[in-house]
matplotlib code that plots the C-alpha trace (Angstrom):
import matplotlib.pyplot as plt

x = [-44.4, -47.8, -49.4, -52.6, -53.0, -56.9, -57.3, -54.3, -56.4, -58.9, -58.8, -61.8, -63.5, -67.2, -69.8, -73.6, -76.7, -78.5, -82.1, -83.3, -85.0, -87.7, -88.2, -86.9, -87.8, -84.7, -81.6, -77.9, -74.7, -72.1, -68.4, -67.5, -63.9, -64.0, -61.8, -62.2, -62.5, -62.6, -64.2, -67.7, -67.5, -66.5, -66.6, -66.8, -66.2, -68.7, -67.8, -69.8, -67.2, -64.0, -62.0, -59.3, -61.7, -64.6, -66.6, -67.3, -71.0, -71.6, -70.6, -71.6, -71.1, -71.4, -71.9, -72.2, -75.5, -74.2, -73.9, -77.1, -79.2, -78.0, -79.3, -82.6, -85.5, -85.6, -81.9, -82.2, -84.8, -82.1, -80.1, -80.4, -79.5, -77.0, -78.5, -80.1, -77.2, -74.9, -77.1, -78.4, -74.8, -75.5, -72.7, -69.3, -65.6, -64.1, -60.9, -58.3, -55.1, -55.7, -56.4, -60.2, -60.4, -58.3, -60.3, -63.6, -62.5, -61.4, -64.6, -66.7, -65.0, -65.7, -69.4, -69.7, -68.8, -70.8, -74.0, -74.2, -73.7, -76.1, -75.4, -76.3, -75.8, -76.1, -75.6, -74.4, -74.0, -76.5, -74.2, -76.7, -79.0, -76.2, -75.5, -72.1, -71.7, -73.5, -76.9, -79.5, -79.6, -77.9, -80.2, -80.6, -80.3, -81.2, -80.4, -82.6, -84.1, -86.0, -86.2, -88.2, -87.1, -84.1, -83.8, -80.9, -80.3, -78.5, -76.5, -75.5, -74.3, -72.3, -70.8, -69.5, -67.4, -65.8, -65.7, -68.0, -71.3, -74.0, -75.7, -72.5, -72.0, -75.6, -75.0, -71.7, -73.1, -76.1, -74.4, -73.7, -76.1, -78.7, -78.9, -82.1, -82.8, -84.0, -87.6, -86.5, -84.1, -85.0, -87.6, -87.8, -89.4, -91.8, -93.1, -93.3, -94.7, -96.0, -94.3, -96.0, -95.3, -91.5, -91.0, -93.4, -92.1, -91.8, -91.7, -88.0, -86.4, -82.7, -80.4, -77.0, -74.0]
y = [262.5, 261.0, 258.3, 258.9, 255.5, 255.3, 258.4, 257.4, 254.4, 256.8, 255.9, 257.5, 260.9, 260.7, 263.4, 263.0, 264.3, 262.9, 263.3, 263.4, 260.1, 261.8, 264.5, 263.3, 266.7, 268.2, 267.6, 268.2, 267.8, 265.7, 264.9, 261.4, 260.4, 256.6, 253.7, 249.9, 248.1, 244.8, 243.4, 243.7, 247.0, 250.6, 253.6, 257.2, 260.6, 263.2, 266.9, 269.9, 270.8, 269.6, 272.5, 272.6, 274.2, 271.7, 270.6, 267.0, 266.6, 262.9, 259.3, 256.6, 252.9, 250.8, 247.1, 244.3, 242.6, 239.5, 241.4, 243.3, 240.2, 238.8, 241.8, 241.8, 243.5, 246.5, 247.1, 246.7, 249.5, 251.9, 251.3, 252.7, 251.6, 253.3, 252.3, 255.6, 257.6, 255.8, 255.4, 259.0, 260.4, 262.1, 260.2, 261.3, 260.7, 264.2, 264.4, 267.2, 265.9, 262.7, 263.0, 262.8, 259.7, 257.7, 259.1, 258.2, 254.6, 254.5, 256.2, 253.8, 250.8, 252.4, 252.9, 249.3, 248.3, 251.0, 250.3, 247.0, 248.3, 249.4, 252.6, 253.7, 257.5, 259.7, 263.5, 265.1, 268.7, 270.7, 273.4, 274.0, 275.5, 277.8, 275.8, 276.8, 273.4, 270.1, 270.4, 267.8, 264.2, 262.6, 262.5, 259.3, 260.1, 258.3, 258.4, 259.5, 256.6, 258.1, 261.0, 263.9, 263.6, 265.9, 269.1, 268.3, 272.0, 271.7, 268.8, 270.8, 273.6, 271.0, 269.8, 273.3, 273.2, 269.9, 270.3, 267.3, 266.6, 264.3, 263.9, 262.5, 260.2, 259.0, 258.0, 256.4, 254.3, 253.0, 249.7, 249.2, 246.5, 247.5, 245.0, 244.0, 246.2, 244.5, 245.5, 246.6, 249.2, 252.8, 252.7, 256.4, 256.7, 253.9, 255.8, 259.1, 257.9, 254.4, 251.2, 251.1, 254.7, 255.0, 256.5, 259.4, 263.0, 264.9, 268.7, 269.3, 271.8, 271.9, 273.1, 274.5, 274.1]
z = [61.7, 62.1, 59.9, 58.0, 56.6, 56.7, 54.5, 52.4, 51.3, 49.5, 45.9, 44.2, 44.2, 43.1, 42.8, 42.9, 44.4, 47.5, 48.6, 52.2, 53.0, 55.0, 52.4, 48.9, 47.3, 49.0, 47.0, 48.0, 46.0, 47.7, 46.9, 47.9, 48.8, 48.8, 50.0, 49.6, 52.9, 51.0, 47.8, 49.3, 51.2, 50.4, 52.7, 51.7, 53.3, 52.0, 51.6, 50.5, 47.9, 46.3, 47.7, 50.4, 52.9, 52.2, 55.2, 56.1, 55.8, 55.9, 55.3, 52.8, 52.9, 49.7, 49.7, 47.2, 46.5, 48.2, 51.5, 50.9, 50.4, 53.7, 55.7, 57.7, 55.8, 58.1, 57.5, 53.7, 53.7, 54.8, 51.7, 48.1, 44.6, 42.3, 38.9, 38.1, 39.3, 37.0, 33.9, 34.0, 34.0, 37.3, 39.1, 38.0, 38.9, 38.4, 36.4, 36.6, 35.0, 32.9, 29.1, 28.6, 26.5, 29.0, 31.9, 30.3, 30.1, 33.8, 34.9, 33.0, 34.6, 38.0, 37.0, 36.0, 39.6, 41.4, 39.4, 41.2, 44.7, 47.4, 49.5, 53.0, 53.6, 56.6, 56.4, 59.6, 58.7, 56.8, 55.5, 52.7, 55.4, 56.7, 59.8, 61.2, 63.0, 62.7, 64.4, 65.3, 64.5, 61.5, 58.4, 56.4, 52.7, 49.5, 45.8, 42.9, 41.0, 38.0, 35.6, 37.0, 40.6, 40.2, 38.2, 35.8, 35.2, 38.6, 37.3, 34.3, 36.6, 38.5, 35.2, 34.4, 37.6, 36.7, 32.9, 32.2, 30.5, 32.0, 28.6, 27.1, 30.0, 29.8, 26.2, 26.8, 29.7, 27.7, 27.3, 31.1, 32.2, 34.7, 37.5, 39.2, 42.2, 45.4, 46.2, 49.7, 48.4, 47.8, 50.5, 50.8, 47.4, 48.2, 51.2, 49.2, 45.9, 46.6, 45.6, 42.3, 41.5, 42.2, 38.7, 39.3, 39.5, 42.7, 43.3, 43.9, 46.3, 45.4, 48.2, 47.3, 49.6]

ax = plt.figure().add_subplot(projection="3d")
ax.plot(x, y, z, "-o")
ax.set_aspect("equal")
plt.show()
C-alpha cells in the first residue's frame, strides 16, 4: 500500500470566504484543510465544498507575525490578516460528531491562534464560473476586513449547511484579543478603497461554487 503522509498531517477543516485581490467585490466560499508545517507555518488545501467529490480550487499558507515581519515589503503586500474573519464569526471550524459545547471550546482555541496569523491565498480553479478545468493564471485572493464588504446573508446560508451560527460565534469571540495588523497587509483593500478608507463598504458580487 502507498503512504499518504503529507495529507495525513491535516488536522483542521476551516471554512471562510475569500475575495479576489484584483476585484474584492467578488466573493467565494472556500473549505480549508490545514496542516502545521512548524510552529510558524501552516499550509491548507482549499476545496469548493466539503463533499467527497469536492474540487481542489486553491492553496493558502498561514504564517506567524514573526515570519511576516521579516518579509520584504512587496511580499508582505500579498498577505492578508485574519482578525475580521475570526471576530465576525465568518471563519468556522465545522463540526460533525463532537458535542457542541466541547467543540465550541476547541474552535475558540483554534481561533485564538488563527487571529494572529497572516495568510497568502491563490485560487487556481474558478469552479464558481462553471470552469470544467483550471483556466488561466492563479488568482491572488484576500480576506474581508470590515462590515459591509461581504453580504452576511450568504454566511447565514453557509451556516445552515454546517449547523452553526455566525452571530453566536461573533458574541462568543468578543473576548479574543485583536492583534495589531501590519500596515502592509490587506493591500487589496488599500488599492480599492484607499488606505484611509479600508472600512468602507463595497458593492459585492457573491459567486457560488
